[in-house]
N, C-alpha and C positions, 0 to 999 in steps of 0.2 A: 504493500500500500504506500502511496506517495506521502512524503513528509510535507508537501505543499499545503499550507493552510489557506482556506478560501473564506471570504466574507463579502458582503454586498450591501448596497443601499437600494431599497425598493420604493418606487413611486410611480405616479402617472400624472403628468409627464415626469421625466427624471433627467433630461439632458442638461438642465441648468445646475445640477448638484455639484458642489465643490468637495463633497466627501471623498470621492476617489483620489483627488489631488492631495487632500489632507492625510488620509490613511496611507496613501502611496509614499508620501514624504517620510512618514515614520517607518514604514517597512524598509525603505532604503537606508534610513539613518541607523536602524538597529540590525541591519543585515539579516532580516527575517525572510525565510523562504515562504512567501505568501503573496496573495493577490486580493485586491479589493476592487470590485467592479460595480457599475450601476446597472440595475435590472429594471427595465420598463415592464411593469405588470399591471394589467387592468384590474380595477377593483373587483369585478366579477370573477376574476381568475385567481385571486389571492388564496382562497380556501383550498384550491386544487394545487397551487404551486408551492405554497409555504412548506407543507410536509415533505415535499420532494427534495428540498434543498439539502438536508443532512445526508440523504442517500447519494447526493452528487458530491459530497465532501465538504459542504459548507459548515463552519463552526457556528455561524450566526449571521445576523443581518440587522441593519438599521432600517427604519420605516419612516417615510415622510408622506406629505399630502398625496392622496387622501386616505392613507392606510392606517394612520395612528389609532383611530377609533374602531374601524371595522375589523382590526386584527384581534380585538379583545376576546371574542368567543373562540378564537382559534388557538389560544395559548393554554397550556395546562396549569400554569401557575404564574401569578404576577406579584410584585412586591408592593409595599405600602405606598410608595410614591406613585406608581402607575395606577393603583387602585384609587387613590385620592384625586389624581388629575383626570382620571378617566381616559387615559391615552397611553399607548406603548410606543416607544420609538427605538427600542433595542430588544432583540430576541436572541437567545442562545439555544443551541441544541445539545442536550446531554442525555445519554441513556434512553433514547427514544422519546424524550419529553421536550416540550417547548416552554422555555422560561421567558417571561416578559418583564421589562423594567422601563422606567422613564428617566433618562439621564439629562433631560432638559432642565429639570429642577436643580440638579447639581451644577450644570453649566451656567445657569443664570446666577445662582448664589455665589459660586466659587469665583467667578470673574468679578463680581461686585466686590467681594472681600479683597481680592488681589488689587483691584483698581482703587479702592478706597479703604486703605488700612484703618482698622479700628471701627469699621462700619457697625452700627447697631440698629437693628430693625425696630427697636422700641424708642429710638431717638425722637420720633415725631410721626405725624400722619404720613401715609404713603398714598399716592394717587396712581392708579393703573388705568391706562387708556386702552379700551378694548375689552371684549368679553368672550373671546374665542379660545382655542386650544392653548395658545401661548400664554394667555392671561391666566388660565388655570394653573399652569406650571409656576408662573410668577407668584400668584396668590399662595399656593401651597408652600413655596420656598420662604416667603415672607412670614407666613403664619408659623411655620415650624421654627423660624429664627427668632420668634418672640414679638412680632409686630402687634401693636395694641389697637391701631386704627388704620383701616384701608378704605379708600374711596374709589369705586369703580365707575369710570365714565364711559358710556357707550351710546351710540346713535339710538339703539333700541334699549330703552330703560328696562323693559320686561326681561330682556336677556341678561342685563346686568343684575337684576334682582334675583334671577334664577341662579346666577353664579354665586352671589354672596350667601344665598340660602344653603348652598352646598358646603360652604366653608364656615358657617356659623358655629361658634363655640363660646363658652363662658369666658369673660374677660376680654373679648375681642369686639370692637365696634366696627361694623361694616355699613357702608352707604352705597346705594345705587343711584347714579346721576345720569341724566341725559345730556346731550351736547349743550343745551341751553343753560345748564347749571355748571358748566365746566370751570368758568372763572371762579365761582364760589368754592368749588371743590378743591381747586389748586391753592387757595388761600391758606398760608401757614404750613403747607406741606414741606417735609424735609426730603422726600424722595418722589420723583415722578418717573414712571416707566411707560414707554410707548410699546405696547404689545399689538399694535395694528400694522397694516401694510402701508399706511400713509407716510409719505416721505421717501418711499422706495422708488427706485428708478422706474419711470413710467406711470407712477401714481401721483395724485395731487399731494401737496404739502399740508401739514397741520395748520390750522388757523388758531389754535389755542394760544393764549398769552401766558407767559411765565411770570408776569409782574408780581403776582401774589405769593410766589414761593418764598419760603423762609430763607434768610441769609445763609449762605453756605450749603444750600440744598444740592442734591444730586439729581441729574437728569440722565436717565439710562434709556437709550434707544436700541431696541432689538434689531432694527433694520441695519444691514451691513453693506447694502449696495444702493446708494453710495456709502462709503465708510463714515463720512461726515455729513449728516443730514441737515436739513434746514433747522430742525428742532435743536440739534446739538450746537449749530452755529449761533442760534438765538441764545442758548444757555451760556455759551462761552462769552458772548458779548455782554452778558449781565454778571460775569464773574462767578458763575456757578460751576460746580464740579460736574464733569461729563464722563459717561461710559458708553463706548460704541458697541455695536452688535456683533462684531466679529469674534470677540472673546468668548461669548456664549457658545458660538458654533464650535470653537476650538475646544473649550472645556467640556462640552457635552460629549465630544468624541473621545475624550481621554479614558473614561471608564469602559466605554464600548470597545475601544482598541485593546484594552487589557483583557476583557472577556474573550475577544476573538483570537488574540495572538499571544496572550500570556506575558506581555511586557507592559509595564507602566510607563507611558511616554512622557517626555518633557515638552512643555509649551514655551517656545522662545521666539525671538525676532525672525529667525530663519524660517520657521514654520509660518508665521504671519505673512511674510513676504512671498512664500511659495503659494499660499492659498489665494493671496490677492493678485498674483501675477496673471 
């Protein structure tokens, strides 16, 4: 049997994914006999294709849009993060079973801590823009880190309300706000996270104002194309601390690579340059 280790990222479409470049950089850096590829699989074919991968020699795979939620009934076991977020982005195959986890939570929080040493989730209110899958990972990470107040701003207030109900717990204050109440939601916040696609290349920019944020607040934009979004430029102009979206992509890949290839990789400037190239 070949010693070559195989892993993949699955999506539909998948041509835009930077994951092969990212994992390929690490495979070369650590001299691992392995391959990481992009697999375009239609949503309707996932249930048929996923169980076949270990038979083809794959140790695991990452999942991106639109598979993160529809894969849930296909895995044999999921961890606490994936269960809370309601999405799986990494699966591994062992002993005929499929294990699912969500490394987006780790990627979001770890890069925040690296970028802002001494970060405390309980330092003040947090504002999360958006109520989709990325927002769920953000909320879970902040709640687990000890956040006391989170305000979710979304075009559909009903969707924001459904999201905060999912994460409600004693000692935590949660608010659902529509776009009309965004300025009020931002007032006094110490952290603002953009978990929407606004500001991404080809998408309109945010119209939200940052005037009400607390002095020294952090603005974290999960968008990484472009690397410096209009939201981050606005934050920098106000002297606020900023965190770009590329780090979350890199850090969420770290535990996945370890699961697939058995090595804990390092995240450095060379990796960022390779993925951005």
